[in-house]
N, C-alpha and C positions, 0 to 999 in steps of 0.2 A: 157225236159219240157221247154216250151217257157216262158220267163219272160214277164210280162206286168205290167206297172205301174198302181196303183190304180187311178180311175178317180179323177180329181182335184176338183170336186164338193163335195168331202167328206172332205173338209178342217176341221181340228181340231177334227176329229173323230178317234177313235181307230180302225185300219183296219188290224192289223197284230199282232201276238204274237210270241215270241221266247222262246224256252226251251234250257237252257244251259245243256250240258251233258258231262259226262266223257267217256261213252262208247256208240257210235252211234248204234251199233247192238243191245245192250241190250235195249236202249230206244226205238228204232224202233219196236222191238218185243213187248215190253210192250204196247205201244200206239196203235199198229195195233190190238193186241189181245183184249185189254180192250175196245177200242172205235171204232174199225173198220176203223180208219183213214188210208189214203194212204200216205206213206212216201217214197219220192224219192230223190236220191242224185242229186244236181245241178252240172252239168258238165260245165266247162268253167270258173268258178270263180277263184279268186286268194286265196281263203280260202275254207276249207271243209264246205259245207252248205247243208242241207237237207230240202226240202220243205215238209210241212205237209198240206194235203188237208183234211179238216174235213167233207166235203160233196162232191158230184159229181160236176164237173165243172160248170154247169149251174143251180145248185140247187137254188130254191127260198126260202129255209129255212133260218131263221135268223142265223147269226154267221159269224165268220171270219176264215181265214186260217192262217198258221204260218210256222215256220221253226225251225230247230235245229242247234246249233253250239257248238263248243268245249268250255267247261267251262274254263275261263281264270284264275280262282282262286279257292281255296278250299271252300267247302260249310261250313256254320256255323253248329254247333251241332244241332241235331234234337230238342232239348229242347228250343232253343232260339226264336222260333217264325216262321214267314213266310220266306220261301225260295221259291219264286214263279216264274211264267212265267213273261217275260218282255213284256209289251205292247208297241206298236209303234203307234204314232200319225202322221197322214198325215197333212202337212202344205203347204201353198202356197209359203212361202218364208223361207227357212231354216235359213239363216243368221239373218233375223229380229226376228224370233222366238227364236233363240239361245240367242240373246241379251236380250230379254224379260225374258227368263228363268234365265239367270245369274243376271239380275237386281233384280229379285224377290227372289234371294237367292239360286238358283240351281247352280250346278257345272257340269263341263264337266266330264263324265266318260270315254268316248271314242270319240276322235275328229271326225269331219265330214270327211267322205270318200265317194268315188264314187262307186256305183254299176254300172259298165260300161254299157252304153246304156239304163239305166233304171232310176236311181235316185241318190240323195244324202242322206246319212244316217249317224247318229251319236247317241250317248247315253248320258244321263244326269242323275244326282241324285238330287231329290227334297230335300227340307229342312228337310224332315222326314226320309231321307235315302233310298227312293224308287228309283230304276232305271227304266227309260223309254226311248224309242227310239223316234227319230224325223226323218221324211221321207219326202223329197220333190221330186216328180216325175220330171225327166229331162232326156229325151232321149239322150241329148248331154253330160251327165255326163261321165267323163273319169278320 
């Protein structure tokens, strides 16, 4: 699957979601069977990552695509509330947006890292404890 950065005209829009999983095969089977999504492993990255296509490539339906990655920590008990997908926001300038997030009370959950040849990515936690991603397209990211 060829990676392509989201258009930069979509600044400050949610354009991607991620599902953290313990078992890739089990999660893949579930989402393909329930929703008919196409889930394919990304080859060439420095971490295991699976792309989720919620519609055909050139679909005109509303919606976004996503991905799956290994869960970095245990999930909270089922009775505690939401344990949800992480949404990612596309921004024009990662560093400027990160400064605004921290100034407004957000904290870094996972520092900025390169998705080589595609973008800069990182994760934050808002003051309410919700995790979200930040994504800046950059074909020179290394």
